[in-house]
C-alpha positions as CSV (number, residue, x, y, z in Angstrom):
1,M,-0.3,0.2,0.4
2,N,1.5,3.4,-0.6
3,L,1.5,6.1,1.1
4,R,-1.1,8.5,0.1
5,S,-3.4,5.1,0.4
6,K,-2.3,5.4,4.1
7,H,-3.5,8.6,4.2
8,L,-7.1,9.2,2.4
9,S,-9.8,11.3,4.2
10,A,-12.4,9.6,5.4
11,E,-14.4,11.2,2.1
12,D,-11.9,9.7,-0.3
13,R,-11.5,6.1,1.2
14,R,-15.8,6.1,1.1
15,N,-15.4,6.9,-3.3
16,E,-12.8,4.4,-3.1
17,A,-14.9,2.1,-1.9
18,V,-18.2,2.7,-3.6
19,E,-15.6,2.6,-7.1
20,A,-14.3,-0.9,-6.2
21,V,-18.2,-2.0,-6.1
22,I,-18.4,-0.4,-9.3
23,D,-15.5,-2.2,-10.6
24,L,-16.6,-5.4,-9.3
25,A,-20.1,-5.3,-10.6
26,A,-18.8,-5.2,-14.3
27,T,-18.0,-8.4,-14.0
28,T,-19.7,-9.9,-10.8
29,N,-23.8,-10.6,-9.8
30,P,-23.8,-7.0,-7.2
31,E,-25.8,-9.5,-5.2
32,E,-22.5,-11.5,-4.6
33,I,-20.5,-9.0,-4.1
34,T,-19.1,-9.6,-0.4
35,T,-17.6,-6.9,2.1
36,S,-14.8,-9.2,1.8
37,A,-14.1,-8.9,-1.5
38,I,-14.4,-4.7,-1.1
39,A,-12.1,-4.7,1.3
40,G,-9.9,-6.8,-0.8
41,R,-10.3,-5.1,-3.4
42,M,-9.4,-1.7,-1.4
43,K,-6.4,-3.3,0.0
44,L,-8.5,-3.1,3.5
45,T,-9.5,-4.8,5.8
46,Q,-13.4,-5.5,6.4
47,S,-12.6,-4.0,9.8
48,A,-11.3,-0.8,8.1
49,L,-14.4,-0.8,5.8
50,F,-16.9,-0.8,8.1
51,R,-15.7,2.0,9.5
52,H,-16.8,4.0,6.6
53,F,-20.1,2.3,6.4
54,S,-21.9,0.8,9.1
55,T,-23.7,-2.0,7.0
56,K,-23.6,-3.4,3.9
57,D,-26.7,-2.0,2.9
58,A,-24.8,2.0,3.5
59,I,-22.2,1.1,1.1
60,W,-25.2,0.2,-1.4
61,L,-27.1,3.6,-0.7
62,G,-23.1,5.2,-0.9
63,V,-23.5,3.6,-4.4
64,M,-26.2,5.4,-5.9
65,E,-25.3,8.3,-4.3
66,W,-21.8,7.8,-6.8
67,V,-24.1,7.5,-9.8
68,S,-26.5,9.8,-9.3
69,D,-23.9,12.6,-8.5
70,R,-22.0,11.3,-11.1
71,L,-24.5,11.0,-13.9
72,L,-26.1,14.4,-13.1
73,S,-23.6,16.4,-13.6
74,R,-22.2,14.9,-16.8
75,I,-25.8,15.6,-18.4
76,D,-26.1,19.1,-17.0
77,K,-22.6,20.2,-18.1
78,L,-23.6,18.4,-21.8
79,A,-26.5,19.4,-22.0
80,G,-26.2,23.3,-20.1
81,A,-23.4,23.6,-22.9
82,E,-25.5,24.1,-25.4
83,P,-28.3,26.6,-26.5
84,D,-30.7,24.3,-29.4
85,P,-32.7,21.6,-26.6
86,L,-32.4,19.3,-29.6
87,V,-28.5,19.1,-29.6
88,A,-28.6,19.1,-26.0
89,L,-30.7,15.6,-26.5
90,E,-28.1,14.0,-28.3
91,A,-25.8,15.3,-26.0
92,M,-27.3,14.4,-23.0
93,F,-28.2,10.5,-25.1
94,L,-24.3,10.6,-25.9
95,G,-23.0,11.3,-22.8
96,H,-25.1,8.8,-20.9
97,I,-23.6,6.0,-23.2
98,E,-20.2,7.4,-22.4
99,F,-20.9,7.2,-18.9
100,V,-21.9,3.4,-19.1
101,A,-19.0,2.8,-21.3
102,D,-16.7,3.9,-18.8
103,H,-18.3,2.3,-16.1
104,P,-20.0,-1.2,-17.2
105,G,-21.1,-2.4,-13.4
106,V,-23.1,0.5,-12.7
107,P,-26.0,-0.3,-14.9
108,R,-25.9,-4.2,-12.9
109,M,-25.8,-2.0,-10.0
110,M,-28.9,-0.3,-10.9
111,M,-31.2,-3.0,-12.1
112,G,-30.3,-5.3,-9.2
113,Q,-31.4,-2.6,-7.1
114,L,-34.8,-1.6,-8.5
115,Q,-35.8,-5.5,-9.1
116,R,-35.0,-5.8,-5.5
117,A,-38.3,-6.6,-3.1
118,G,-39.3,-4.0,-0.7
119,M,-37.9,-0.7,-0.3
120,N,-34.5,0.0,1.1
121,P,-32.5,3.8,0.8
122,A,-30.3,2.0,-1.9
123,K,-33.5,1.3,-4.1
124,Q,-35.0,5.2,-3.6
125,M,-32.0,6.3,-4.1
126,A,-32.0,4.9,-7.5
127,Q,-35.4,5.8,-8.0
128,T,-35.0,9.3,-7.5
129,L,-32.2,9.6,-9.7
130,M,-35.0,7.8,-12.8
131,Q,-37.3,10.8,-12.0
132,N,-35.0,13.1,-11.8
133,Y,-33.2,11.9,-15.2
134,A,-37.1,11.7,-16.9
135,T,-37.9,15.8,-15.2
136,R,-35.1,16.9,-17.2
137,L,-35.7,15.3,-20.3
138,R,-39.4,16.4,-20.1
139,R,-37.7,19.9,-19.7
140,L,-35.7,19.6,-22.9
141,L,-38.2,18.4,-24.8
142,A,-40.7,21.4,-23.5
143,A,-38.1,23.8,-24.7
144,A,-37.7,21.7,-28.3
145,R,-41.6,22.2,-28.4
146,G,-41.6,25.9,-27.4
147,N,-39.5,26.7,-29.8
148,G,-41.1,25.4,-32.5
149,A,-38.8,22.6,-33.0
150,L,-41.0,20.0,-32.0
151,P,-44.7,19.2,-33.1
152,A,-46.9,21.5,-30.0
153,D,-49.2,18.1,-29.2
154,L,-45.3,16.3,-28.7
155,D,-46.3,13.8,-26.0
156,E,-43.4,14.9,-23.6
157,A,-43.4,11.6,-21.2
158,A,-43.9,9.5,-23.9
159,A,-41.1,10.7,-25.6
160,A,-38.9,10.6,-22.3
161,T,-39.6,6.6,-21.9
162,L,-38.7,6.4,-25.0
163,F,-35.2,8.0,-24.7
164,L,-34.9,6.1,-21.8
165,G,-35.8,3.1,-23.2
166,M,-33.2,3.5,-26.3
167,I,-30.5,3.5,-23.5
168,Q,-31.4,0.1,-21.3
169,G,-32.3,-0.9,-25.0
170,L,-28.4,-0.2,-25.7
171,V,-27.0,-1.4,-22.0
172,V,-28.5,-4.6,-21.8
173,Q,-27.4,-5.2,-25.7
174,S,-24.2,-4.1,-24.2
175,L,-24.1,-6.4,-21.3
176,M,-25.2,-9.6,-23.6
177,H,-22.3,-8.9,-25.9
178,G,-19.2,-7.7,-23.4
179,D,-18.8,-5.3,-25.7
180,S,-19.0,-1.4,-24.9
181,A,-17.2,-0.4,-27.7
182,R,-20.3,-1.8,-30.0
183,M,-22.7,0.2,-27.8
184,R,-20.9,3.5,-28.8
185,A,-20.8,2.8,-32.4
186,D,-24.4,2.3,-32.3
187,A,-25.6,5.4,-30.0
188,P,-25.3,8.4,-32.6
189,R,-27.3,6.2,-35.4
190,V,-30.1,5.2,-32.6
191,F,-30.4,8.8,-31.8
192,A,-30.5,10.2,-35.3
193,I,-33.4,7.4,-35.6
194,Y,-35.1,9.2,-32.8
195,R,-34.6,12.5,-33.9
196,A,-36.6,11.7,-36.8
197,G,-39.0,10.5,-35.6
198,L,-39.5,13.4,-33.1
199,L,-39.0,15.7,-36.2
200,R,-41.3,13.9,-38.9
201,G,-44.3,15.1,-36.4
202,R,-43.5,18.7,-37.0
203,A,-43.5,17.9,-40.7
204,R,-47.4,16.7,-40.3
205,M,-47.8,19.3,-38.4
206,E,-46.7,21.9,-41.0
207,E,-48.2,20.0,-43.4
208,G,-52.0,20.0,-42.2
209,A,-51.5,23.7,-41.3
């Protein structure tokens, strides 16, 4: 263990534990990840790990908080840099795909939490992330509708659901084939079809005017 790792702050050590879980989840069923494996990945004892997280559920909550903070920060930065809401949607889509490709354990953790029976803090955080994400999508879609780029009668909720469904489909295929490069390559073409579908609705509206 190097000198730096011995003197990490409590926050850095917690982040290190979260990243260890995400790395392990890339190749291991999240439900089978043990605190012993996490501590081993960090080159710590389990007792040292539990000084930063009181329980395994607290670690899982920390993972969901880490994912939420970083994913939303990334898409907010990308979308905020684009004045055109449709261009912002594409930046958001491609940025999300890049995030998943960089952290393949994240979708495994998300799906694992959302599929768990009952409610717990980590699952609630995962659900809140999805709700906050959908709110951002609807806001961009409403802006595009408001400036006339999309039809006035656009079903924003359905369009947001389809957007998320495209990401989930690409992620599932990537997990099946173990090929994140394919997901990166497919993402621009998939979004192009989505965008064309949205714009076709505007064309029909113009034809009927």
